[in-house]
C-alpha positions as CSV (number, residue, x, y, z in Angstrom):
1,M,241.0,69.6,185.2
2,F,240.7,72.4,182.7
3,E,240.6,76.0,183.9
4,K,239.0,77.4,180.8
5,V,237.0,75.8,178.0
6,L,235.8,77.3,174.7
7,I,232.4,76.2,173.5
8,A,232.3,75.9,169.7
9,N,228.5,75.8,169.4
10,R,225.4,77.8,170.0
11,G,221.8,77.6,171.4
12,E,220.6,75.2,174.1
13,I,223.6,72.8,173.7
14,A,226.1,75.6,174.2
15,L,224.2,76.6,177.4
16,R,224.1,73.0,178.5
17,I,227.9,72.7,178.2
18,H,228.4,76.1,179.9
19,R,226.3,74.9,182.9
20,A,228.3,71.7,183.3
21,C,231.6,73.7,183.2
22,R,230.4,76.2,185.8
23,E,229.4,73.4,188.2
24,M,233.0,72.0,187.8
25,G,234.6,75.4,188.4
26,I,235.6,75.8,184.8
27,R,235.5,79.2,183.1
28,T,233.9,79.3,179.7
29,V,234.4,81.1,176.4
30,A,231.4,81.6,174.1
31,V,232.0,82.1,170.4
32,H,229.2,83.5,168.4
33,S,228.1,84.9,165.0
34,T,226.7,88.4,164.8
35,A,223.2,86.9,164.7
36,D,223.8,85.4,168.2
37,A,225.4,88.4,169.9
38,N,222.5,88.4,172.5
39,A,222.3,84.7,172.9
40,M,221.9,83.3,176.4
41,H,225.2,81.4,176.4
42,V,227.0,84.5,175.2
43,R,225.5,86.5,178.1
44,L,226.4,83.9,180.7
45,A,229.9,82.9,179.6
46,D,232.9,84.4,181.3
47,E,234.2,85.7,177.9
48,S,232.8,85.8,174.4
49,V,234.3,86.3,170.9
50,C,232.4,87.1,167.7
51,I,233.8,84.8,165.0
52,G,231.8,85.9,161.9
53,P,228.6,86.8,160.2
54,P,225.4,84.8,160.5
55,P,226.0,82.0,157.8
56,A,227.4,79.0,159.6
57,R,230.2,78.5,157.0
58,D,231.5,82.0,158.0
59,S,231.2,81.5,161.8
60,Y,230.4,78.2,163.5
61,L,232.2,76.3,160.7
62,N,235.0,78.8,160.5
63,I,237.9,76.7,162.0
64,P,240.6,79.4,161.8
65,A,238.3,81.9,163.7
66,I,237.5,79.3,166.4
67,L,241.1,78.5,166.9
68,S,242.1,82.1,167.1
69,A,239.3,82.8,169.7
70,A,240.8,79.9,171.8
71,A,244.3,81.4,171.5
72,I,243.4,85.0,172.4
73,T,241.3,83.9,175.4
74,G,243.8,81.4,176.7
75,A,241.3,78.5,176.5
76,E,242.9,75.0,177.1
77,A,240.2,72.9,175.5
78,I,237.4,73.1,172.9
79,H,234.0,71.4,173.2
80,P,232.4,71.1,169.8
81,G,228.9,70.4,171.1
82,V,226.4,68.9,168.6
83,G,226.4,69.4,164.9
84,F,228.6,71.9,163.1
85,L,232.2,70.6,163.7
86,S,231.5,68.0,166.3
87,E,232.2,65.1,164.0
88,N,234.8,66.7,161.8
89,A,238.0,64.8,162.1
90,R,240.0,67.6,160.4
91,F,238.8,70.0,163.1
92,A,239.8,67.5,165.9
93,D,243.2,67.2,164.3
94,M,243.7,71.0,164.0
95,V,242.6,71.6,167.6
96,T,245.2,69.1,168.8
97,E,247.9,70.4,166.5
98,H,247.4,73.9,167.8
99,G,248.0,72.8,171.4
100,F,244.4,72.6,172.6
101,V,242.4,69.6,173.9
102,F,239.5,68.4,171.8
103,I,236.7,67.3,174.1
104,G,235.6,64.3,172.2
105,P,237.0,61.1,170.7
106,T,240.2,60.8,168.7
107,S,240.2,62.0,165.1
108,D,240.9,58.4,164.0
109,H,237.7,57.2,165.7
110,I,235.7,60.2,164.2
111,R,237.1,59.3,160.8
112,L,236.5,55.6,161.1
113,M,232.9,55.9,162.3
114,G,232.0,59.0,160.4
115,D,232.0,57.2,157.1
116,K,228.9,55.0,157.2
117,V,230.5,52.4,154.9
118,T,233.6,51.8,157.0
119,A,231.5,52.0,160.2
120,K,229.3,49.2,159.0
121,Q,232.3,47.1,158.0
122,T,233.8,47.7,161.5
123,A,230.6,46.7,163.1
124,R,230.6,43.5,161.1
125,D,234.2,42.8,162.1
126,F,233.0,43.1,165.7
127,G,230.2,40.6,165.1
128,I,227.4,43.2,165.1
129,P,224.6,42.5,162.6
130,T,224.0,45.1,159.9
131,V,221.1,45.7,157.5
132,P,221.6,43.7,154.3
133,G,223.1,46.0,151.7
134,S,226.1,46.8,149.5
135,D,229.5,46.1,150.9
136,G,230.7,49.6,150.2
137,A,230.0,52.7,148.2
138,V,228.2,52.2,144.9
139,A,229.9,53.6,141.8
140,D,226.9,54.4,139.6
141,A,223.3,53.7,138.9
142,D,224.0,50.6,136.8
143,E,225.9,49.0,139.7
144,A,223.1,50.1,142.1
145,Q,220.6,48.3,139.8
146,R,222.6,45.0,139.9
147,L,223.1,45.1,143.6
148,A,219.5,46.0,144.4
149,D,218.3,43.1,142.4
150,G,220.2,40.8,144.8
151,I,219.4,42.7,148.0
152,G,215.7,43.1,147.2
153,Y,213.2,46.0,147.2
154,P,212.3,48.4,148.6
155,I,215.9,49.7,148.8
156,L,217.3,52.7,150.6
157,V,220.0,54.8,149.0
158,K,222.1,56.5,151.7
159,A,225.0,59.0,151.9
160,A,228.2,57.4,153.0
161,G,229.6,60.5,154.5
162,G,226.8,62.1,156.4
163,G,223.6,61.7,158.4
164,G,220.6,63.6,159.8
165,G,218.3,62.4,157.1
166,R,220.2,64.1,154.2
167,G,221.3,62.1,151.2
168,M,218.7,59.4,151.7
169,R,216.1,58.2,149.2
170,V,213.8,55.1,149.0
171,A,213.3,53.2,145.8
172,E,210.2,51.0,145.9
173,N,211.2,49.2,142.7
174,A,213.7,49.1,139.9
175,A,211.9,51.6,137.8
176,V,212.6,54.5,140.3
177,L,216.0,53.4,141.5
178,G,217.9,55.5,139.0
179,E,216.1,58.6,140.0
180,A,216.6,57.9,143.8
181,F,220.3,57.2,143.2
182,A,220.8,60.5,141.4
183,A,218.9,62.5,144.0
184,A,220.7,61.0,146.9
185,T,224.1,61.5,145.3
186,A,223.4,65.1,144.5
187,E,222.1,65.8,148.0
188,A,225.1,64.0,149.6
189,R,227.5,66.1,147.5
190,A,225.8,69.3,148.5
191,A,225.4,68.5,152.2
192,F,228.6,66.7,153.0
193,G,231.0,67.4,150.0
194,N,231.0,63.6,149.5
195,P,228.8,62.2,146.7
196,Q,229.3,58.5,147.7
197,V,226.2,56.5,148.5
198,Y,225.6,52.9,149.5
199,L,222.5,50.7,149.5
200,E,220.5,49.1,152.3
201,R,217.4,47.0,152.5
202,Y,214.5,49.3,153.5
203,L,212.8,47.8,156.5
204,G,209.1,48.2,156.7
205,K,208.3,48.7,160.4
206,P,211.6,49.1,162.4
207,R,212.2,50.9,165.6
208,H,215.2,53.2,165.9
209,I,217.0,52.1,169.1
210,E,220.3,53.7,170.2
211,V,222.7,53.0,173.1
212,Q,224.5,55.8,175.0
213,V,228.1,54.8,175.9
214,L,230.8,56.5,177.8
215,A,234.5,55.4,177.8
216,D,237.7,56.8,179.1
217,G,240.2,55.1,176.8
218,Q,241.8,53.5,179.9
219,G,239.6,50.4,179.9
220,G,236.5,52.0,181.5
221,V,233.3,51.5,179.5
222,V,229.7,52.0,180.6
223,H,226.3,52.3,178.9
224,L,223.4,54.5,180.1
225,G,220.7,52.3,178.7
226,E,218.9,52.5,175.4
227,R,216.8,55.2,173.9
228,D,213.9,54.8,171.5
229,C,214.1,57.5,168.8
230,S,211.5,56.1,166.4
231,L,209.2,59.1,166.3
232,Q,210.8,60.8,163.3
233,R,209.8,63.0,160.4
234,K,211.9,62.9,157.3
235,H,214.6,61.1,159.4
236,Q,214.6,63.9,161.9
237,K,213.9,62.9,165.5
238,L,211.0,64.6,167.2
239,L,210.5,62.7,170.5
240,E,212.7,60.2,172.3
241,E,212.1,58.0,175.3
242,T,214.0,55.6,177.6
243,P,213.6,52.8,178.2
244,S,212.1,51.7,174.9
245,P,208.5,50.4,175.3
246,A,209.3,47.8,172.6
247,L,212.1,45.9,174.3
248,N,212.1,43.3,177.0
249,Q,214.9,42.8,179.4
250,A,216.7,40.2,177.4
251,E,216.7,42.3,174.3
252,R,217.8,45.4,176.3
253,H,220.7,43.4,177.7
254,A,221.6,42.1,174.3
255,V,221.8,45.5,172.5
256,T,223.6,47.3,175.3
257,K,226.2,44.5,175.4
258,L,226.7,44.8,171.7
259,A,227.4,48.5,172.1
260,T,229.7,48.2,175.1
261,D,231.7,45.3,173.7
262,A,232.3,47.3,170.5
263,T,233.3,50.4,172.4
264,A,235.9,48.4,174.4
265,K,237.2,46.8,171.2
266,L,237.6,50.2,169.6
267,G,239.5,51.6,172.5
268,Y,237.1,54.5,172.3
269,R,237.3,57.6,174.5
270,G,234.5,60.0,175.3
271,A,230.7,59.9,174.7
272,G,229.3,58.0,171.8
273,T,226.0,56.5,170.6
274,F,225.5,53.2,168.7
275,E,222.3,53.4,166.6
276,F,220.4,50.3,165.5
277,L,217.2,49.4,163.6
278,Y,215.1,46.9,165.5
279,Q,212.5,44.7,163.8
280,D,211.1,41.3,164.6
281,G,213.4,40.7,167.5
282,A,216.6,41.5,165.6
283,F,219.0,44.5,165.9
284,F,220.8,45.9,162.9
285,F,223.7,48.4,163.3
286,I,223.3,51.6,161.2
287,E,225.9,54.0,162.6
288,M,227.8,55.4,165.5
289,N,227.7,59.0,166.5
290,T,231.0,60.1,167.9
291,R,229.7,63.1,169.8
292,L,227.1,64.3,172.3
293,Q,223.6,63.6,171.2
294,V,220.7,66.1,171.4
295,E,218.7,63.5,173.3
296,H,221.3,62.8,176.0
297,P,219.2,64.4,178.8
298,I,216.8,61.4,179.0
299,S,219.7,59.1,179.6
300,E,220.9,61.4,182.4
301,M,217.4,61.5,184.0
302,V,217.2,57.7,184.3
303,S,220.8,57.0,185.2
304,G,221.7,60.1,187.3
305,I,224.9,60.5,185.3
306,D,226.0,63.9,183.9
307,V,227.2,63.0,180.3
308,V,228.9,66.4,179.7
309,R,230.7,66.2,183.0
310,E,232.1,62.8,182.1
311,Q,233.1,64.2,178.6
312,L,235.1,66.9,180.4
313,R,236.7,64.5,182.9
314,V,237.8,62.0,180.2
315,A,239.2,64.7,177.9
316,A,241.3,65.9,180.9
317,G,242.8,62.4,181.2
318,L,240.7,61.3,184.2
319,P,239.0,57.9,184.3
320,L,235.2,57.6,184.3
321,S,233.8,58.4,187.7
322,M,231.7,55.2,187.8
323,T,231.5,51.6,186.7
324,Q,228.5,49.9,185.2
325,A,227.7,48.3,188.6
326,D,227.4,51.9,190.1
327,I,224.7,52.9,187.7
328,K,221.1,52.3,188.9
329,F,218.4,53.0,186.3
330,T,215.2,54.5,187.7
331,G,211.9,55.3,186.1
332,H,211.1,56.5,182.6
333,A,212.1,59.6,180.7
334,I,210.7,61.4,177.5
335,E,212.2,64.3,175.6
336,C,210.0,66.5,173.4
337,R,212.0,68.5,170.8
338,I,210.5,71.9,170.5
339,N,211.3,73.4,167.1
340,A,210.6,76.8,165.7
341,E,208.3,75.4,163.1
342,N,204.6,75.4,162.3
343,S,203.2,72.2,163.8
344,V,201.0,71.5,160.7
345,N,203.1,72.3,157.7
346,F,206.5,72.4,159.5
347,R,207.4,75.7,157.9
348,P,210.3,77.4,159.8
349,S,209.2,80.2,162.1
350,P,212.1,82.5,163.1
351,G,211.2,85.7,164.9
352,T,211.1,87.5,168.3
353,I,209.9,85.7,171.4
354,T,207.2,88.0,172.9
355,T,206.3,85.7,175.8
356,Y,208.2,82.9,177.4
357,L,207.0,80.8,180.3
358,A,208.7,77.4,180.9
359,P,206.9,74.6,182.8
360,G,208.2,73.4,186.1
361,G,207.5,71.0,188.9
362,L,208.7,67.5,189.9
363,G,210.3,65.6,187.1
364,V,210.3,68.4,184.6
365,R,213.5,69.7,183.0
366,V,213.8,72.3,180.2
367,D,217.0,72.7,178.2
368,S,216.5,76.0,176.3
369,A,218.3,79.3,175.6
370,L,215.1,81.2,174.9
371,Y,214.0,84.3,176.8
372,E,211.5,87.1,176.2
373,G,212.8,89.5,173.6
374,Y,215.2,86.9,172.1
375,V,215.2,86.8,168.3
376,V,215.3,83.3,166.9
377,P,217.5,83.7,163.8
378,P,216.6,82.0,160.5
379,H,220.1,80.8,159.8
380,Y,220.4,77.7,161.9
381,D,218.7,74.5,163.0
382,S,215.1,75.1,164.2
383,L,215.5,73.4,167.6
384,V,214.9,76.0,170.3
385,A,214.1,73.9,173.4
386,K,213.9,70.4,174.8
387,L,211.2,69.5,177.3
388,I,212.4,66.5,179.3
389,L,210.1,64.6,181.6
390,H,210.9,61.9,184.2
391,G,208.5,59.7,186.1
392,T,208.5,56.5,188.1
393,A,206.7,54.7,185.2
394,R,205.9,55.5,181.5
395,N,202.3,56.3,182.2
396,E,203.2,58.8,184.9
397,C,205.8,60.3,182.5
398,I,203.2,60.7,179.7
399,M,200.8,62.4,182.2
400,R,203.6,64.7,183.2
401,M,204.3,65.4,179.6
402,R,200.7,66.5,179.0
403,R,200.7,68.7,182.0
404,A,204.0,70.4,181.1
405,L,203.0,71.0,177.5
406,E,199.9,72.7,178.8
407,E,202.0,75.1,180.8
408,Y,204.7,75.8,178.2
409,V,204.2,79.2,176.6
410,I,206.3,80.4,173.7
411,A,204.7,83.3,171.9
412,G,205.9,85.3,168.9
413,I,206.8,82.3,166.8
414,D,205.2,79.0,165.8
415,T,206.5,75.9,167.6
416,T,205.9,72.1,167.6
417,I,204.3,72.2,171.0
418,P,200.8,71.6,169.5
419,L,202.1,68.5,167.7
420,H,203.5,67.1,170.9
421,Q,200.2,67.7,172.6
422,R,198.4,65.7,169.9
423,L,201.0,62.9,170.3
424,A,200.4,62.8,174.1
425,A,196.8,62.0,173.5
426,E,197.2,59.5,170.7
427,P,196.4,55.9,171.6
428,D,199.2,54.4,169.5
429,F,201.8,56.5,171.3
430,I,200.2,55.8,174.7
431,D,200.4,52.1,173.9
432,G,204.0,52.4,172.6
433,N,202.8,51.1,169.3
434,Y,204.9,53.0,166.7
435,D,207.8,52.6,164.4
436,V,210.1,55.0,162.4
437,H,207.4,55.5,159.7
438,W,204.5,56.0,162.1
439,L,204.8,59.8,162.7
440,E,204.7,60.7,159.0
441,R,201.5,58.6,158.7
442,F,200.1,60.3,161.8
443,V,200.8,63.8,160.4
444,A,199.3,62.9,157.0
445,R,196.2,61.4,158.7
446,T,195.5,64.2,161.1
447,H,196.4,67.1,158.7
448,P,196.1,65.8,155.2
């Protein structure tokens, strides 16, 4: 096992990785920008190295600075966390070339599944259904028009080289396709340095279902159940739960088998997530994330498996510590993403935390790096905390969610806690009656 790991990330996910390392007796190195000098993971790590000024391109995306920090501290391995360089195949290659272990899949798998077009083709080769769309990247607006006429409207124009909701536009009809194509291409170029886009049929009322997999590259493959991530705003997830209230046991078995079979065929190593759209009893593959997911804690709560611990073990060359038969799923779990945003207009709200009181009690977990006096910087993602609830059944979990949200105090900035409180009282959510478009309709209806 490693003696020292460098954590190439920030915020709650860096703290999450630090905690897993400490419980395994592994020393940690925190890298940080000048804006994060007083961050919780920096304070708790065994060593810390400043790698640049606040802009991410000059710090958390600065590959030479990260590799230098690993070299001067004697770290053996680098965990990329979530976002930033976590799905950057070039970074994975450079980590390995410089004699460190990349805690994640191989660069070949990152490259293969990171391009949405090749990922879809790989899924089709494995017999996994995909949303009807173009066979590959679309050259120009004229080709998009010809293809869309055959696929049918509404059509979704999507970036081939990215995710997270960027580089995506919906065209309701042929009249607006040219504009949607141009906008998606421009955003894809700006966000990912890759202007290529492809087309998919836009589904009217799908659920977003994903499956967490773990594999050791030695034949061991398991899943940790499915997660329902359908509560989204502008393709950004706000709340996730497991198991999905929309699936029956046969459907659950079918989608987890699709994911584990594909993982085995890939010869994959590490943690990964297969993402699907689900509508009218059918699953359609959309992408695979070759990294740790923000929402991994709910899978941990129902399975009892520490995902980060398994990442570390597998990267060190060890097999998975369990088989599928060893995993017993219990109860229901919900994750509320707490963002530093106004809960009505979603305007970012950086600033100083003047009061911080986290909820507690049975079945309540909080993953956050906040503390009183901490300054939430304006330079990064707005996620500041994850409130994770676990109960024996979904209704108990929702009641625990309501209680915990009432206890949660974050003063000095605006957060999305009030929005989660409204969701917890909404009949459609309580009934599990929602899809990927529901949250935006809910927000528009309650705060027009």
